[in-house]
C-alpha positions in Angstrom: 67.4 20.3 27.1 67.1 19.1 22.9 65.9 15.8 24.3 63.3 17.0 26.7 62.0 19.5 24.1 61.7 16.6 21.6 59.7 14.8 24.0 57.2 17.6 24.4 56.9 17.9 20.9 56.2 14.4 20.3 53.4 14.3 23.2 51.7 17.3 21.8 51.9 15.4 18.4 50.2 12.4 20.2 47.3 14.1 21.9 46.2 16.2 18.8 46.4 12.8 16.9 44.0 11.1 19.4 41.7 13.9 19.8 41.4 13.9 16.2 40.6 10.6 15.8 38.1 10.6 18.7 36.3 13.8 16.6 36.4 11.4 13.8 34.9 8.7 15.6 31.9 10.8 17.1 31.4 12.5 13.5 31.3 9.1 12.3 28.6 7.8 15.0 26.6 10.9 14.3 26.5 10.3 10.5 25.5 6.4 11.5 22.6 7.4 13.6 21.2 10.4 11.1 21.2 7.4 8.6 19.3 5.1 10.8 16.7 7.6 11.2 16.3 8.5 7.6 16.0 4.9 6.5 12.3 4.2 6.0 10.7 1.5 8.4 7.3 0.3 8.3 5.1 -0.4 11.5 1.4 -1.6 11.7 -1.5 0.6 13.1 -4.6 -0.9 14.2 -8.1 0.7 14.7 -11.0 -1.7 16.2 -14.7 -0.9 17.4 -14.1 -1.6 20.9 -11.5 1.3 20.9 -14.6 3.7 20.7 -16.9 5.1 23.6 -20.0 4.3 21.9 -19.1 0.5 21.6 -18.5 0.1 25.6 -22.2 0.1 25.8 -23.5 -1.2 22.5 -23.0 -3.8 20.2 -21.2 -2.5 17.4 -20.5 -3.7 13.8 -17.0 -5.6 13.2 -14.4 -2.9 12.4 -10.9 -4.3 12.3 -8.3 -2.2 10.5 -4.5 -3.0 10.4 -2.7 -0.4 8.2 1.3 0.1 7.5 2.4 3.3 9.0 5.7 4.6 7.7 8.4 6.1 9.7 11.7 8.0 8.6 12.6 10.2 5.0 9.4 10.8 3.3 7.1 9.0 6.0 4.7 12.0 6.6 3.9 12.1 2.9 3.8 8.6 2.5 1.4 8.2 5.5 -0.9 11.1 4.5 -1.4 9.7 0.9 -2.0 6.1 2.5 -4.5 7.2 4.8 -6.4 9.0 2.1 -6.2 6.0 0.4 -7.7 4.0 2.8 -10.4 6.3 3.7 -11.7 5.7 0.1 -12.7 2.4 0.8 -15.3 3.7 3.1 -16.9 6.2 0.2 -19.1 3.5 -1.1 -21.5 4.2 2.2 -23.2 7.5 2.2 -22.0 9.3 5.1 -18.1 8.4 5.4 -17.2 10.1 2.4 -16.6 13.2 4.5 -14.2 11.7 6.8 -10.7 13.5 7.2 -8.9 10.9 8.8 -9.1 6.9 9.0 -10.3 7.1 12.8 -13.3 9.5 11.7 -14.1 7.2 8.9 -14.4 4.1 11.2 -16.5 6.3 13.6 -18.8 7.4 10.9 -19.3 3.7 9.7 -20.4 2.7 13.2 -22.7 5.6 13.3 -24.1 4.6 10.0 -24.9 0.9 11.3 -26.9 2.7 14.2 -28.9 4.7 11.9 -29.6 1.8 9.8 -30.6 -0.2 13.0 -32.8 2.6 14.2 -34.8 2.7 10.6 -35.1 -1.0 10.5 -34.8 -2.4 13.9 -36.2 -5.8 12.9 -33.4 -6.4 10.3 -30.7 -9.0 11.1 -28.4 -7.7 8.8 -25.4 -5.9 10.3 -22.3 -4.1 9.2 -18.5 -5.2 8.9 -15.2 -3.4 7.9 -12.0 -5.5 7.6 -8.9 -4.2 6.3 -5.4 -5.6 6.3 -2.0 -4.2 4.9 1.4 -5.6 4.2 4.4 -4.6 2.8 4.5 -6.6 -0.9 8.1 -4.6 -2.0 10.2 -2.4 -0.1 13.9 -1.2 -2.0 15.6 1.9 -3.0 13.7 2.7 -5.6 9.8 1.3 -5.0 7.7 0.6 -2.1 4.5 -1.3 -2.5 1.9 -1.7 0.1 -0.8 -4.6 -0.6 -4.3 -3.9 0.9 -7.2 -6.3 1.2 -10.6 -5.3 2.5 -13.9 -6.6 2.9 -16.8 -4.0 3.4 -20.5 -5.2 4.2 -23.3 -2.9 4.8 -26.3 -5.3 4.2 -27.6 -6.1 1.1 -27.0 -9.6 -0.8 -23.4 -9.6 -0.4 -20.6 -7.4 0.8 -17.4 -6.2 -1.7 -14.0 -7.4 -1.2 -10.8 -6.2 -2.9 -7.3 -6.4 -3.4 -5.4 -3.3 -4.0 -1.8 -2.2 -4.6 -0.3 1.2 -3.8 3.3 1.9 -5.3 5.1 4.9 -4.2 8.6 6.4 -5.1 10.8 5.8 -1.7 13.1 9.0 -2.8 10.5 11.4 -2.8 7.4 9.8 -1.1 5.2 10.4 -4.0 2.8 7.9 -5.1 3.2 6.4 -8.8 0.5 6.0 -11.2 0.3 2.8 -13.1 2.0 4.3 -16.0 4.8 5.4 -14.3 5.7 1.5 -13.6 6.3 1.0 -17.3 8.9 2.1 -19.8 6.4 1.0 -22.7 3.1 0.5 -21.3 1.5 0.0 -24.9 4.0 -3.2 -25.5 3.6 -4.4 -22.1 -0.3 -4.3 -22.4 -0.2 -6.2 -25.8 1.9 -8.9 -24.0 -0.3 -9.1 -21.0 -3.3 -9.6 -23.3 -1.7 -12.6 -25.0 -1.2 -14.0 -21.4 -4.8 -13.2 -20.5 -6.2 -15.0 -23.2 -4.0 -18.0 -23.0 -4.7 -18.1 -19.1 -8.3 -18.1 -19.8 -8.4 -19.9 -23.1 -9.7 -17.0 -25.3 -9.5 -18.1 -29.0 -12.1 -16.1 -30.4 -11.0 -12.7 -31.8 -13.1 -10.7 -29.1 -12.0 -10.4 -25.8 -15.2 -10.8 -24.1 -16.3 -14.1 -25.8 -15.8 -16.2 -22.5 -18.0 -13.8 -20.4 -15.8 -10.8 -19.6 -16.8 -7.3 -19.8 -14.0 -5.2 -21.2 -14.8 -1.9 -22.3 -15.6 -1.7 -26.3 -14.3 -5.5 -26.3 -10.7 -4.1 -26.2 -8.3 -5.7 -23.7 -7.0 -3.3 -20.7 -4.6 -3.4 -18.1 -6.7 -3.5 -14.6 -6.5 -0.7 -12.0 -3.9 -2.6 -9.6 -0.5 -3.4 -10.5 2.5 -4.5 -8.5 5.9 -5.5 -9.8 8.2 -7.7 -7.4 11.5 -8.8 -7.8 10.4 -11.8 -9.7 6.9 -11.2 -10.9 4.6 -8.7 -12.1 0.8 -9.1 -10.3 -2.5 -8.0 -12.4 -5.5 -8.2 -10.4 -8.9 -7.1 -11.4 -11.0 -7.3 -8.8 -14.9 -8.1 -8.8 -17.0 -6.0 -11.7 -13.7 -4.3 -13.0 -13.3 -7.0 -16.0 -16.0 -9.7 -15.1 -19.2 -10.5 -13.0 -18.9 -10.5 -9.0 -19.9 -14.3 -9.4 -16.4 -14.7 -11.3 -14.4 -13.0 -8.3 -11.1 -11.7 -8.4 -9.1 -12.4 -11.7 -5.2 -12.7 -11.0 -2.6 -12.5 -14.0 1.2 -13.2 -12.7 3.5 -12.7 -15.5 7.4 -13.9 -14.9 9.4 -10.6 -14.8 12.2 -11.7 -16.9 10.1 -11.9 -19.8 8.8 -8.3 -19.6 11.7 -6.4 -18.3 12.3 -4.4 -21.3 8.9 -2.9 -20.7 9.4 -2.0 -17.0 10.7 1.0 -15.0 11.4 -1.1 -11.8 
């Protein structure tokens, strides 16, 4: 009888242990799945002229947009800010600034083209909008998109530029350039030395080689990216020099300026 009782107790303990182990495995599996969902992933969205009904029967301008779409934690906030950022590219045209979505901005761009053709039917000029985005940096503390675009709406030439968009992936908030640095003033001073060396500026005047920094004072560009190894500074056309001089790029080894950076 004692043996039977002892065996029953042992069997009960084994069943309980197996149940607890199974529950732990299920819980671990749930946590793993949740973690995978929260991890920020990037995919590519596209918009092309031929997807719009008006372009099925008419010759439309070239419209090719390839942009990043975030999925996961804080993705909605990141996507909203990125879409607004991309819509700004179309703001140089009269009508598109009122667009609320990227899809609507593309439609308005096409509409502007047809308005132009109706007003100037003999003009050989066409319109063109090309935008591409790629992931430049993605880690626990920094997410950076690189955007290249070219926009043409008639005239002597179009306008193309490269832009960086920096986010804090922990909050989904867009980072200002100032937030990239622990000591922006010291970094600016260092960058100026590098800029002068790269463009062989020996004069006291930073504008002596044809640049046009305001008040003849060096300043950082609007577009800055910090990668694992480099700090990339890009001055787009008209920002520090004429259109003819094109895009100016200054690349600094990260090890030289780590003490000035937050990332």
